[in-house]
MIDOSE-1310 file (N, C-alpha, C; in nm, 2 decimals, decimal comma, always signed):
residues 303
mpkt	+3,29/+22,23/+1,40/+3,43/+22,29/+1,42/+3,47/+22,38/+1,29; +3,52/+22,50/+1,32/+3,56/+22,58/+1,21/+3,67/+22,51/+1,12; +3,67/+22,53/+0,99/+3,76/+22,48/+0,90/+3,89/+22,56/+0,87; +3,88/+22,68/+0,91/+3,99/+22,78/+0,88/+4,02/+22,86/+1,01
faea	+4,14/+22,91/+1,01/+4,18/+23,00/+1,12/+4,08/+23,12/+1,14; +4,07/+23,18/+1,02/+3,98/+23,29/+1,02/+3,83/+23,26/+1,06; +3,77/+23,13/+1,04/+3,65/+23,11/+1,09/+3,65/+23,09/+1,24; +3,75/+23,02/+1,29/+3,78/+23,00/+1,43/+3,80/+23,15/+1,51
lsaa	+3,87/+23,24/+1,45/+3,88/+23,37/+1,50/+3,76/+23,44/+1,49; +3,69/+23,44/+1,40/+3,56/+23,52/+1,39/+3,46/+23,47/+1,52; +3,47/+23,33/+1,53/+3,38/+23,26/+1,64/+3,43/+23,31/+1,78; +3,55/+23,32/+1,79/+3,60/+23,36/+1,93/+3,56/+23,51/+1,95
vakq	+3,57/+23,59/+1,86/+3,54/+23,74/+1,87/+3,39/+23,75/+1,89; +3,31/+23,67/+1,83/+3,17/+23,68/+1,86/+3,14/+23,63/+1,99; +3,20/+23,53/+2,05/+3,17/+23,48/+2,18/+3,20/+23,59/+2,28; +3,29/+23,67/+2,26/+3,34/+23,77/+2,37/+3,24/+23,90/+2,35
gkpe	+3,19/+23,92/+2,24/+3,10/+24,02/+2,20/+3,16/+24,16/+2,22; +3,29/+24,17/+2,18/+3,35/+24,30/+2,19/+3,43/+24,33/+2,04; +3,45/+24,45/+2,01/+3,53/+24,49/+1,89/+3,67/+24,44/+1,90; +3,72/+24,39/+1,77/+3,85/+24,32/+1,77/+3,96/+24,42/+1,85
geik	+3,95/+24,54/+1,83/+4,05/+24,63/+1,89/+4,03/+24,65/+2,05; +3,94/+24,59/+2,12/+3,92/+24,60/+2,25/+3,95/+24,47/+2,33; +3,98/+24,35/+2,24/+3,99/+24,23/+2,31/+4,14/+24,21/+2,36; +4,18/+24,17/+2,47/+4,31/+24,16/+2,54/+4,34/+24,01/+2,54
slnl	+4,25/+23,92/+2,54/+4,30/+23,77/+2,55/+4,21/+23,69/+2,45; +4,27/+23,60/+2,38/+4,21/+23,51/+2,29/+4,26/+23,36/+2,33; +4,17/+23,27/+2,33/+4,21/+23,13/+2,35/+4,13/+23,05/+2,21; +4,24/+23,02/+2,13/+4,19/+22,93/+2,01/+4,25/+22,80/+2,01
dcsc	+4,27/+22,73/+2,12/+4,33/+22,60/+2,13/+4,24/+22,50/+2,06; +4,28/+22,42/+1,96/+4,21/+22,31/+1,91/+4,09/+22,36/+1,84; +4,09/+22,48/+1,79/+3,96/+22,53/+1,73/+3,97/+22,50/+1,57; +4,08/+22,48/+1,51/+4,08/+22,45/+1,39/+4,22/+22,37/+1,36
rcsr	+4,24/+22,35/+1,22/+4,37/+22,30/+1,19/+4,43/+22,39/+1,08; +4,55/+22,44/+1,11/+4,60/+22,54/+1,00/+4,75/+22,54/+1,04; +4,84/+22,59/+0,94/+4,99/+22,58/+0,94/+5,04/+22,72/+1,00; +4,96/+22,82/+0,98/+4,99/+22,95/+1,02/+4,89/+23,04/+1,03
vegl	+4,90/+23,15/+1,11/+4,79/+23,25/+1,16/+4,77/+23,37/+1,06; +4,66/+23,42/+1,06/+4,65/+23,53/+0,99/+4,52/+23,62/+1,03; +4,51/+23,75/+1,01/+4,40/+23,83/+1,04/+4,40/+23,90/+1,18; +4,52/+23,89/+1,23/+4,55/+23,94/+1,38/+4,58/+24,09/+1,39
eaft	+4,60/+24,15/+1,28/+4,65/+24,28/+1,28/+4,55/+24,38/+1,33; +4,42/+24,36/+1,35/+4,33/+24,45/+1,40/+4,33/+24,45/+1,55; +4,38/+24,32/+1,60/+4,37/+24,32/+1,76/+4,50/+24,40/+1,83; +4,48/+24,53/+1,82/+4,58/+24,61/+1,87/+4,60/+24,62/+2,02
qlek	+4,51/+24,56/+2,09/+4,52/+24,55/+2,24/+4,55/+24,41/+2,30; +4,56/+24,32/+2,21/+4,57/+24,18/+2,25/+4,71/+24,16/+2,31; +4,70/+24,10/+2,43/+4,81/+24,07/+2,52/+4,84/+23,92/+2,54; +4,73/+23,84/+2,55/+4,75/+23,70/+2,57/+4,69/+23,62/+2,46
lslg	+4,76/+23,53/+2,40/+4,72/+23,45/+2,29/+4,75/+23,30/+2,30; +4,64/+23,21/+2,30/+4,69/+23,08/+2,31/+4,64/+23,01/+2,17; +4,74/+22,93/+2,12/+4,71/+22,88/+1,98/+4,76/+22,72/+1,99; +4,73/+22,65/+2,09/+4,77/+22,52/+2,11/+4,71/+22,43/+2,03
slgl	+4,77/+22,32/+1,97/+4,72/+22,21/+1,90/+4,64/+22,25/+1,78; +4,70/+22,35/+1,68/+4,64/+22,38/+1,56/+4,71/+22,32/+1,45; +4,84/+22,27/+1,48/+4,91/+22,23/+1,36/+5,00/+22,32/+1,29; +5,03/+22,42/+1,37/+5,11/+22,54/+1,32/+5,25/+22,51/+1,29
ksle	+5,30/+22,56/+1,18/+5,44/+22,54/+1,14/+5,52/+22,68/+1,13; +5,43/+22,79/+1,12/+5,50/+22,92/+1,12/+5,45/+23,01/+1,22; +5,53/+23,10/+1,27/+5,48/+23,20/+1,39/+5,48/+23,35/+1,33; +5,47/+23,36/+1,19/+5,45/+23,48/+1,14/+5,32/+23,54/+1,16
glpa	+5,31/+23,67/+1,17/+5,18/+23,75/+1,17/+5,12/+23,77/+1,30; +5,21/+23,76/+1,41/+5,16/+23,76/+1,55/+5,17/+23,91/+1,59; +5,07/+23,96/+1,67/+5,08/+24,10/+1,71/+5,21/+24,14/+1,80; +5,25/+24,26/+1,78/+5,38/+24,28/+1,85/+5,36/+24,30/+1,99
qlqr	+5,25/+24,33/+2,03/+5,23/+24,37/+2,19/+5,20/+24,27/+2,27; +5,21/+24,14/+2,21/+5,19/+24,02/+2,29/+5,29/+24,01/+2,42; +5,22/+23,97/+2,53/+5,30/+23,94/+2,65/+5,31/+23,80/+2,69; +5,20/+23,72/+2,65/+5,20/+23,57/+2,68/+5,16/+23,51/+2,55
lavn	+5,23/+23,41/+2,51/+5,21/+23,33/+2,39/+5,22/+23,19/+2,42; +5,12/+23,11/+2,38/+5,13/+22,96/+2,40/+5,11/+22,91/+2,25; +5,21/+22,83/+2,20/+5,19/+22,76/+2,08/+5,24/+22,62/+2,11; +5,21/+22,56/+2,22/+5,22/+22,42/+2,25/+5,16/+22,33/+2,16
dnsi	+5,22/+22,21/+2,14/+5,17/+22,10/+2,07/+5,14/+22,14/+1,93; +5,24/+22,22/+1,87/+5,24/+22,23/+1,72/+5,37/+22,19/+1,66; +5,38/+22,20/+1,53/+5,49/+22,16/+1,46/+5,59/+22,27/+1,43; +5,62/+22,34/+1,56/+5,72/+22,45/+1,56/+5,85/+22,39/+1,58
tgas	+5,94/+22,43/+1,48/+6,09/+22,39/+1,49/+6,18/+22,52/+1,53; +6,30/+22,49/+1,54/+6,39/+22,60/+1,59/+6,39/+22,72/+1,48; +6,37/+22,68/+1,34/+6,38/+22,78/+1,26/+6,25/+22,87/+1,27; +6,14/+22,82/+1,32/+6,02/+22,91/+1,32/+6,03/+23,00/+1,43
ltal	+6,12/+22,99/+1,52/+6,13/+23,09/+1,64/+6,20/+23,22/+1,61; +6,25/+23,24/+1,48/+6,30/+23,37/+1,42/+6,18/+23,48/+1,43; +6,07/+23,43/+1,40/+5,96/+23,53/+1,38/+5,92/+23,59/+1,52; +5,98/+23,53/+1,63/+5,93/+23,58/+1,75/+6,02/+23,70/+1,80
tglq	+6,13/+23,73/+1,73/+6,21/+23,85/+1,77/+6,15/+23,97/+1,77; +6,05/+24,00/+1,70/+5,97/+24,13/+1,71/+5,89/+24,14/+1,83; +5,86/+24,03/+1,90/+5,78/+24,05/+2,01/+5,85/+24,09/+2,15; +5,88/+24,22/+2,15/+5,98/+24,27/+2,25/+5,90/+24,28/+2,39
qlrh	+5,77/+24,27/+2,39/+5,70/+24,28/+2,53/+5,66/+24,13/+2,58; +5,71/+24,03/+2,51/+5,68/+23,90/+2,54/+5,76/+23,86/+2,68; +5,66/+23,81/+2,77/+5,72/+23,77/+2,89/+5,71/+23,61/+2,93; +5,61/+23,56/+2,87/+5,61/+23,41/+2,89/+5,59/+23,34/+2,76
ldla	+5,67/+23,22/+2,73/+5,65/+23,17/+2,59/+5,63/+23,02/+2,63; +5,52/+22,96/+2,57/+5,51/+22,81/+2,59/+5,54/+22,74/+2,46; +5,65/+22,65/+2,48/+5,70/+22,58/+2,35/+5,67/+22,43/+2,40; +5,60/+22,41/+2,49/+5,59/+22,24/+2,53/+5,53/+22,17/+2,42
gtri	+5,58/+22,05/+2,40/+5,53/+21,96/+2,29/+5,56/+22,01/+2,14; +5,65/+22,10/+2,13/+5,68/+22,14/+1,99/+5,81/+22,06/+1,94; +5,87/+22,11/+1,83/+5,97/+22,01/+1,78/+6,11/+22,06/+1,80; +6,11/+22,15/+1,91/+6,25/+22,22/+1,93/+6,35/+22,08/+2,00
anvs	+6,45/+22,05/+1,92/+6,53/+21,95/+1,94/+6,66/+21,98/+2,03; +6,70/+22,09/+2,03/+6,82/+22,12/+2,10/+6,83/+22,26/+2,16; +6,90/+22,28/+2,26/+6,91/+22,41/+2,33/+6,96/+22,53/+2,24; +7,05/+22,49/+2,15/+7,11/+22,60/+2,06/+7,01/+22,66/+1,97
qlsv	+6,89/+22,59/+1,95/+6,79/+22,65/+1,87/+6,71/+22,76/+1,94; +6,73/+22,78/+2,07/+6,67/+22,88/+2,16/+6,76/+23,01/+2,15; +6,87/+23,01/+2,09/+6,96/+23,14/+2,10/+6,89/+23,26/+2,05; +6,79/+23,24/+1,96/+6,71/+23,37/+1,89/+6,62/+23,43/+2,02
ltal	+6,61/+23,37/+2,12/+6,52/+23,42/+2,22/+6,61/+23,53/+2,31; +6,72/+23,53/+2,30/+6,80/+23,63/+2,38/+6,76/+23,76/+2,33; +6,69/+23,78/+2,23/+6,65/+23,92/+2,18/+6,53/+23,96/+2,26; +6,48/+23,87/+2,33/+6,34/+23,91/+2,41/+6,38/+23,96/+2,55
khlh	+6,41/+24,08/+2,56/+6,46/+24,14/+2,68/+6,36/+24,12/+2,80; +6,25/+24,09/+2,78/+6,14/+24,10/+2,89/+6,10/+23,95/+2,93; +6,15/+23,86/+2,86/+6,10/+23,73/+2,88/+6,15/+23,67/+3,02; +6,05/+23,62/+3,10/+6,06/+23,57/+3,22/+6,06/+23,41/+3,25
sldl	+5,98/+23,35/+3,15/+5,96/+23,21/+3,17/+5,95/+23,14/+3,04; +5,98/+23,01/+3,04/+5,98/+22,92/+2,92/+5,93/+22,79/+2,94; +5,84/+22,75/+2,88/+5,80/+22,59/+2,89/+5,85/+22,52/+2,77; +5,92/+22,40/+2,80/+5,97/+22,32/+2,69/+5,93/+22,16/+2,72
egap	+5,86/+22,13/+2,82/+5,82/+22,00/+2,85/+5,75/+21,94/+2,74; +5,80/+21,82/+2,71/+5,73/+21,75/+2,60/+5,82/+21,76/+2,46; +5,90/+21,86/+2,46/+5,97/+21,89/+2,35/+6,09/+21,79/+2,34; +6,15/+21,75/+2,23/+6,26/+21,66/+2,22/+6,37/+21,69/+2,29
lade	+6,41/+21,83/+2,31/+6,52/+21,87/+2,39/+6,51/+21,83/+2,55; +6,38/+21,83/+2,58/+6,35/+21,80/+2,72/+6,39/+21,66/+2,77; +6,44/+21,57/+2,67/+6,48/+21,45/+2,71/+6,62/+21,43/+2,76; +6,69/+21,53/+2,74/+6,83/+21,55/+2,79/+6,82/+21,58/+2,95
ptyr	+6,88/+21,51/+3,03/+6,87/+21,52/+3,17/+6,90/+21,67/+3,21; +7,00/+21,74/+3,15/+7,05/+21,86/+3,20/+7,00/+21,97/+3,12; +6,89/+21,96/+3,04/+6,85/+22,07/+2,95/+6,81/+22,18/+3,03; +6,76/+22,18/+3,14/+6,71/+22,30/+3,21/+6,84/+22,39/+3,24
akvf	+6,94/+22,32/+3,29/+7,05/+22,40/+3,32/+7,12/+22,46/+3,21; +7,11/+22,40/+3,10/+7,16/+22,45/+2,97/+7,07/+22,56/+2,92; +6,95/+22,56/+2,95/+6,86/+22,67/+2,91/+6,90/+22,79/+2,97; +6,92/+22,78/+3,11/+6,94/+22,89/+3,19/+7,08/+22,96/+3,16
emla	+7,18/+22,86/+3,13/+7,29/+22,92/+3,07/+7,30/+23,00/+2,94; +7,21/+22,95/+2,85/+7,20/+23,01/+2,72/+7,12/+23,15/+2,73; +7,03/+23,15/+2,82/+6,95/+23,27/+2,84/+6,98/+23,36/+2,96; +7,11/+23,34/+3,01/+7,16/+23,40/+3,12/+7,16/+23,57/+3,09
vlph	+7,17/+23,60/+2,97/+7,18/+23,75/+2,94/+7,04/+23,82/+2,97; +6,94/+23,74/+2,97/+6,80/+23,81/+2,99/+6,79/+23,84/+3,15; +6,77/+23,97/+3,17/+6,77/+24,01/+3,32/+6,66/+23,96/+3,40; +6,54/+23,93/+3,34/+6,41/+23,88/+3,40/+6,39/+23,73/+3,40
ftav	+6,48/+23,66/+3,33/+6,45/+23,52/+3,30/+6,47/+23,43/+3,43; +6,37/+23,37/+3,48/+6,37/+23,30/+3,62/+6,33/+23,15/+3,61; +6,25/+23,11/+3,51/+6,18/+22,97/+3,52/+6,18/+22,91/+3,38; +6,22/+22,78/+3,39/+6,21/+22,69/+3,29/+6,11/+22,57/+3,33
deln	+6,01/+22,54/+3,26/+5,90/+22,44/+3,31/+5,86/+22,47/+3,46; +5,84/+22,60/+3,49/+5,79/+22,65/+3,62/+5,89/+22,62/+3,74; +6,02/+22,58/+3,71/+6,12/+22,57/+3,81/+6,23/+22,66/+3,79; +6,29/+22,71/+3,90/+6,40/+22,80/+3,88/+6,54/+22,72/+3,88
knde	+6,65/+22,78/+3,89/+6,78/+22,72/+3,88/+6,79/+22,62/+3,98; +6,73/+22,63/+4,10/+6,76/+22,55/+4,20/+6,64/+22,45/+4,22; +6,56/+22,42/+4,12/+6,47/+22,33/+4,11/+6,35/+22,36/+4,20; +6,33/+22,47/+4,23/+6,22/+22,51/+4,33/+6,11/+22,57/+4,23
evvd	+5,99/+22,54/+4,27/+5,87/+22,58/+4,19/+5,86/+22,75/+4,20; +5,83/+22,79/+4,07/+5,82/+22,94/+4,06/+5,67/+22,96/+4,03; +5,60/+23,04/+4,11/+5,48/+23,09/+4,08/+5,47/+23,22/+3,99; +5,42/+23,20/+3,88/+5,41/+23,32/+3,78/+5,32/+23,43/+3,83
aedt	+5,37/+23,54/+3,84/+5,30/+23,65/+3,90/+5,16/+23,68/+3,82; +5,19/+23,67/+3,69/+5,08/+23,69/+3,60/+4,98/+23,59/+3,61; +5,01/+23,46/+3,64/+4,93/+23,35/+3,67/+4,85/+23,38/+3,80; +4,91/+23,41/+3,89/+4,85/+23,46/+4,01/+4,75/+23,57/+4,01
egee	+4,80/+23,66/+3,91/+4,69/+23,78/+3,90/+4,57/+23,73/+3,82; +4,59/+23,64/+3,73/+4,48/+23,57/+3,66/+4,39/+23,49/+3,73; +4,45/+23,42/+3,84/+4,38/+23,33/+3,93/+4,29/+23,44/+4,03; +4,37/+23,55/+4,08/+4,29/+23,65/+4,16/+4,18/+23,70/+4,08
eeee	+4,19/+23,74/+3,95/+4,08/+23,79/+3,88/+3,97/+23,70/+3,87; +4,01/+23,57/+3,86/+3,90/+23,47/+3,85/+3,83/+23,45/+3,97; +3,89/+23,47/+4,09/+3,84/+23,44/+4,22/+3,76/+23,57/+4,24; +3,80/+23,69/+4,20/+3,72/+23,81/+4,22/+3,59/+23,79/+4,13
ddee	+3,59/+23,75/+4,02/+3,49/+23,73/+3,94/+3,39/+23,62/+4,00; +3,44/+23,51/+4,06/+3,36/+23,42/+4,13/+3,29/+23,48/+4,23; +3,37/+23,56/+4,32/+3,31/+23,62/+4,43/+3,19/+23,71/+4,40; +3,22/+23,79/+4,30/+3,12/+23,89/+4,24/+2,99/+23,80/+4,19
yeee	+3,01/+23,68/+4,13/+2,90/+23,61/+4,09/+2,83/+23,56/+4,21; +2,90/+23,51/+4,31/+2,85/+23,44/+4,44/+2,76/+23,56/+4,50; +2,81/+23,68/+4,51/+2,75/+23,79/+4,57/+2,61/+23,82/+4,49; +2,62/+23,82/+4,37/+2,51/+23,85/+4,28/+2,40/+23,74/+4,33
edde	+2,45/+23,62/+4,31/+2,36/+23,51/+4,35/+2,30/+23,53/+4,49; +2,38/+23,56/+4,60/+2,34/+23,59/+4,72/+2,23/+23,70/+4,73; +2,26/+23,80/+4,64/+2,17/+23,92/+4,65/+2,03/+23,86/+4,58; +2,03/+23,77/+4,48/+1,91/+23,73/+4,41/+1,85/+23,64/+4,51
dddg	+1,92/+23,55/+4,59/+1,85/+23,47/+4,69/+1,79/+23,55/+4,80; +1,85/+23,67/+4,85/+1,81/+23,76/+4,95/+1,67/+23,81/+4,88; +1,68/+23,87/+4,77/+1,55/+23,93/+4,70/+1,45/+23,82/+4,70; +1,49/+23,71/+4,67/+1,37/+23,59/+4,66/+1,32/+23,58/+4,79
eege	+1,41/+23,57/+4,89/+1,36/+23,53/+5,04/+1,26/+23,65/+5,09; +1,31/+23,77/+5,05/+1,22/+23,89/+5,10/+1,09/+23,88/+5,02; +1,09/+23,83/+4,89/+0,96/+23,82/+4,81/+0,88/+23,71/+4,89; +0,94/+23,61/+4,93/+0,86/+23,50/+4,98/+0,81/+23,55/+5,12
eage	+0,90/+23,62/+5,19/+0,85/+23,68/+5,33/+0,73/+23,77/+5,32; +0,75/+23,86/+5,20/+0,63/+23,95/+5,17/+0,50/+23,87/+5,12; +0,53/+23,75/+5,07/+0,41/+23,67/+5,03/+0,34/+23,60/+5,15; +0,45/+23,55/+5,24/+0,40/+23,50/+5,36/+0,32/+23,60/+5,44
ggag	+0,39/+23,73/+5,45/+0,32/+23,82/+5,52/+0,16/+23,86/+5,47; +0,15/+23,86/+5,33/+0,01/+23,88/+5,28/-0,07/+23,75/+5,32; -0,02/+23,64/+5,33/-0,08/+23,51/+5,36/-0,12/+23,52/+5,50; -0,03/+23,59/+5,59/-0,06/+23,59/+5,73/-0,16/+23,69/+5,75
gagg	-0,17/+23,80/+5,65/-0,29/+23,91/+5,67/-0,41/+23,83/+5,65; -0,41/+23,75/+5,56/-0,55/+23,68/+5,52/-0,56/+23,59/+5,64; -0,46/+23,51/+5,68/-0,48/+23,43/+5,79/-0,54/+23,51/+5,90; -0,50/+23,63/+5,94/-0,52/+23,70/+6,04/-0,67/+23,74/+6,04
gaag	-0,73/+23,76/+5,91/-0,87/+23,79/+5,89/-0,95/+23,66/+5,92; -0,88/+23,55/+5,88/-0,95/+23,42/+5,90/-0,94/+23,41/+6,04; -0,84/+23,43/+6,12/-0,84/+23,41/+6,26/-0,95/+23,51/+6,33; -0,97/+23,62/+6,27/-1,06/+23,70/+6,33/-1,20/+23,64/+6,31
ddge	-1,24/+23,58/+6,20/-1,36/+23,51/+6,19/-1,37/+23,38/+6,28; -1,26/+23,33/+6,30/-1,24/+23,21/+6,41/-1,29/+23,27/+6,54; -1,23/+23,39/+6,57/-1,26/+23,45/+6,71/-1,40/+23,48/+6,72; -1,47/+23,52/+6,61/-1,61/+23,54/+6,63/-1,68/+23,42/+6,64
dddd	-1,64/+23,31/+6,56/-1,70/+23,18/+6,59/-1,67/+23,13/+6,72; -1,55/+23,15/+6,78/-1,51/+23,12/+6,92/-1,61/+23,18/+7,02; -1,64/+23,33/+7,00/-1,73/+23,40/+7,09/-1,88/+23,34/+7,08; -1,92/+23,29/+6,96/-2,04/+23,23/+6,95/-2,03/+23,09/+7,03
egdd	-1,93/+23,03/+7,01/-1,91/+22,90/+7,08/-1,91/+22,92/+7,24; -1,84/+23,03/+7,28/-1,86/+23,06/+7,41/-2,00/+23,09/+7,47; -2,07/+23,16/+7,40/-2,21/+23,20/+7,43/-2,28/+23,06/+7,44; -2,26/+22,97/+7,34/-2,32/+22,84/+7,34/-2,28/+22,75/+7,48
dddg	-2,15/+22,78/+7,50/-2,10/+22,70/+7,62/-2,17/+22,77/+7,75; -2,19/+22,90/+7,74/-2,26/+22,96/+7,87/-2,41/+22,89/+7,87; -2,47/+22,89/+7,76/-2,60/+22,83/+7,78/-2,61/+22,69/+7,82; -2,51/+22,62/+7,76/-2,49/+22,48/+7,80/-2,46/+22,47/+7,94
geee	-2,38/+22,56/+8,00/-2,35/+22,55/+8,14/-2,48/+22,58/+8,22; -2,55/+22,67/+8,18/-2,68/+22,69/+8,26/-2,78/+22,58/+8,25; -2,78/+22,51/+8,13/-2,86/+22,39/+8,12/-2,79/+22,28/+8,21; -2,67/+22,27/+8,22/-2,63/+22,17/+8,30/-2,65/+22,19/+8,45
efee	-2,65/+22,32/+8,50/-2,67/+22,36/+8,62/-2,83/+22,32/+8,64; -2,90/+22,34/+8,56/-3,05/+22,33/+8,57/-3,07/+22,17/+8,59; -3,00/+22,10/+8,51/-3,01/+21,96/+8,51/-2,97/+21,89/+8,63; -2,85/+21,95/+8,69/-2,80/+21,91/+8,82/-2,90/+21,94/+8,94
geee	-2,97/+22,05/+8,92/-3,07/+22,08/+9,02/-3,20/+21,97/+9,02; -3,23/+21,94/+8,90/-3,33/+21,84/+8,89/-3,30/+21,72/+8,94; -3,17/+21,67/+8,91/-3,11/+21,54/+8,96/-3,11/+21,54/+9,12; -3,07/+21,67/+9,18/-3,07/+21,66/+9,32/-3,23/+21,65/+9,39
eeav	-3,30/+21,72/+9,31/-3,46/+21,70/+9,35/-3,51/+21,56/+9,35; -3,47/+21,50/+9,23/-3,51/+21,35/+9,22/-3,45/+21,27/+9,33; -3,33/+21,32/+9,36/-3,25/+21,24/+9,48/-3,32/+21,24/+9,60; -3,38/+21,36/+9,63/-3,45/+21,39/+9,76/-3,58/+21,31/+9,75
kspt	-3,63/+21,31/+9,64/-3,76/+21,23/+9,63/-3,75/+21,08/+9,63; -3,64/+21,04/+9,60/-3,62/+20,88/+9,60/-3,58/+20,85/+9,75; -3,66/+20,75/+9,81/-3,64/+20,72/+9,96/-3,49/+20,66/+9,97; -3,46/+20,58/+9,88/-3,34/+20,51/+9,89/-3,22/+20,62/+9,89
taal	-3,23/+20,71/+9,79/-3,12/+20,81/+9,77/-3,12/+20,91/+9,89; -3,24/+20,94/+9,93/-3,27/+21,03/+10,06/-3,20/+20,97/+10,18; -3,22/+20,84/+10,19/-3,17/+20,77/+10,31/-3,02/+20,77/+10,31; -2,97/+20,76/+10,18/-2,83/+20,75/+10,17/-2,76/+20,90/+10,20
lqeg	-2,83/+20,99/+10,15/-2,80/+21,13/+10,17/-2,79/+21,18/+10,31; -2,91/+21,12/+10,38/-2,92/+21,17/+10,51/-2,85/+21,07/+10,62; -2,79/+20,97/+10,57/-2,73/+20,88/+10,66/-2,63/+20,94/+10,74; -2,53/+21,03/+10,68/-2,44/+21,09/+10,75/-2,49/+21,19/+10,87
dlsd	-2,62/+21,25/+10,84/-2,67/+21,34/+10,94/-2,73/+21,25/+11,04; -2,79/+21,14/+11,01/-2,86/+21,05/+11,11/-2,75/+21,00/+11,20; -2,64/+20,97/+11,16/-2,52/+20,92/+11,23/-2,49/+21,03/+11,34; -2,48/+21,15/+11,29/-2,45/+21,25/+11,39/-2,56/+21,27/+11,49
deee	-2,68/+21,26/+11,46/-2,80/+21,27/+11,56/-2,80/+21,16/+11,64; -2,78/+21,03/+11,61/-2,77/+20,93/+11,70/-2,66/+20,94/+11,81; -2,53/+20,99/+11,76/-2,42/+21,00/+11,86/-2,47/+21,11/+11,96; -2,55/+21,22/+11,92/-2,59/+21,31/+12,01/-2,69/+21,25/+12,09
yqee	-2,77/+21,17/+12,05/-2,89/+21,12/+12,12/-2,83/+21,01/+12,23; -2,72/+20,94/+12,20/-2,66/+20,84/+12,29/-2,59/+20,93/+12,40; -2,54/+21,05/+12,37/-2,47/+21,12/+12,47/-2,57/+21,18/+12,57; -2,70/+21,20/+12,51/-2,79/+21,27/+12,61/-2,85/+21,15/+12,69
eepe	-2,87/+21,02/+12,65/-2,92/+20,91/+12,71/-2,82/+20,87/+12,83; -2,69/+20,87/+12,80/-2,59/+20,82/+12,90/-2,61/+20,89/+13,05; -2,63/+21,03/+13,05/-2,64/+21,11/+13,17/-2,78/+21,04/+13,24; -2,90/+21,03/+13,17/-3,02/+20,99/+13,22/-3,00/+20,85/+13,27
dedl	-2,94/+20,75/+13,21/-2,90/+20,62/+13,25/-2,83/+20,63/+13,40; -2,72/+20,73/+13,41/-2,65/+20,73/+13,52/-2,75/+20,77/+13,63; -2,85/+20,87/+13,60/-2,92/+20,91/+13,70/-3,02/+20,81/+13,75; -3,07/+20,73/+13,64/-3,15/+20,61/+13,69/-3,08/+20,51/+13,79
dedd	-2,96/+20,49/+13,74/-2,88/+20,38/+13,83/-2,86/+20,45/+13,96; -2,84/+20,56/+13,98/-2,83/+20,63/+14,11/-2,95/+20,62/+14,18; -3,07/+20,64/+14,12/-3,20/+20,63/+14,20/-3,22/+20,49/+14,22; -3,19/+20,40/+14,16/-3,20/+20,25/+14,19/-3,11/+20,22/+14,29
ddea	-3,00/+20,27/+14,31/-2,91/+20,24/+14,41/-2,98/+20,29/+14,55; -3,03/+20,41/+14,53/-3,09/+20,47/+14,67/-3,21/+20,40/+14,70; -3,30/+20,36/+14,62/-3,42/+20,29/+14,63/-3,40/+20,14/+14,68; -3,29/+20,10/+14,65/-3,27/+19,95/+14,69/-3,26/+19,93/+14,85
pkkr	-3,19/+20,01/+14,91/-3,17/+19,98/+15,06/-3,31/+20,01/+15,11; -3,40/+20,10/+15,05/-3,53/+20,13/+15,12/-3,61/+20,01/+15,09; -3,61/+19,95/+14,97/-3,69/+19,82/+14,95/-3,63/+19,71/+15,05; -3,51/+19,71/+15,06/-3,46/+19,60/+15,15/-3,53/+19,62/+15,32
krad	-3,50/+19,75/+15,34/-3,58/+19,80/+15,48/-3,71/+19,75/+15,49; -3,79/+19,78/+15,38/-3,93/+19,75/+15,38/-3,96/+19,60/+15,40; -3,86/+19,53/+15,33/-3,88/+19,40/+15,32/-3,84/+19,33/+15,47; -3,76/+19,39/+15,52/-3,72/+19,35/+15,66/-3,83/+19,39/+15,75
dsde	-3,90/+19,50/+15,74/-4,00/+19,53/+15,83/-4,12/+19,45/+15,81; -4,15/+19,42/+15,69/-4,25/+19,33/+15,67/-4,23/+19,19/+15,73; -4,11/+19,14/+15,72/-4,09/+19,02/+15,77/-4,11/+19,01/+15,94; -4,07/+19,13/+15,98/-4,08/+19,14/+16,13/-4,23/+19,14/+16,17
dyee	-4,30/+19,21/+16,10/-4,46/+19,22/+16,13/-4,51/+19,08/+16,11; -4,47/+19,02/+16,00/-4,53/+18,88/+15,98/-4,48/+18,78/+16,10; -4,35/+18,78/+16,14/-4,33/+18,71/+16,27/-4,41/+18,73/+16,38; -4,43/+18,87/+16,41/-4,50/+18,91/+16,52/-4,64/+18,85/+16,52
eegd	-4,70/+18,86/+16,39/-4,82/+18,81/+16,38/-4,84/+18,66/+16,39; -4,75/+18,58/+16,35/-4,74/+18,45/+16,37/-4,72/+18,41/+16,52; -4,64/+18,49/+16,60/-4,63/+18,45/+16,73/-4,77/+18,49/+16,81; -4,82/+18,59/+16,77/-4,96/+18,62/+16,85/-5,05/+18,51/+16,82
dde	-5,04/+18,45/+16,68/-5,14/+18,34/+16,64/-5,11/+18,21/+16,74; -4,98/+18,19/+16,75/-4,94/+18,07/+16,83/-4,99/+18,09/+16,98; -4,99/+18,20/+17,02/-5,02/+18,22/+17,16/-5,17/+18,20/+17,18
């Protein structure tokens, strides 16, 4: 931690990396312990200055063009406020946590024609329940004064336009940062896709080799198919040679031949039956004739 205000100021300037005459905002809160400020004459463009918790007792030596000043949590008394009368561009003043004890000590602020808002929270005068109303009454001569501790006369919250602008600037910076990150991510993804494309090309070459291997395998499969067909032919020949297998294979054919043979035999059997029926009466007639002849012969013998 810097020991003097000059050291703290030098460190803050080095952090921004800009010449003193181009710096518009400085935050030196808690950067050192000192009773007064010095060395700010070169900061000709400085508009916002925060000097919280430094132990300040004097407000001498501040740049005249300041628009926002925070000297909160310092040992500032009513008498110290006289040094602020030269800050004719001042719009916001933060005296929270200082040693301002009563409203009358704020009378010197009526010289600041552009003052818009004042913070007094934590100061001894803020212990009085009606202090805000009294402050508005004291500074009623200021045409732009609208807020004490961020509340207006009706105890409604007041949004500081400059605070809003600061937030918008921060949001814009965040958006720009996010856009830059997105662009970097997109570039990274494109690089990865390009890498994958190269790998894909190599993979394509490998796939081509695999295709040739597949063609070779296809030829092997064709040869294998011919060998299988040849083996199947041999198996069929062996099956024909084997009596048992041949019988099984020809069983269906034999069954068909037997049916045809039976169909052919049936008409012949019918013809035979008809012939037998025709011959039966003839046989019976012959038998009858034979019996008659036999009886005639026996008669002749008896005679």
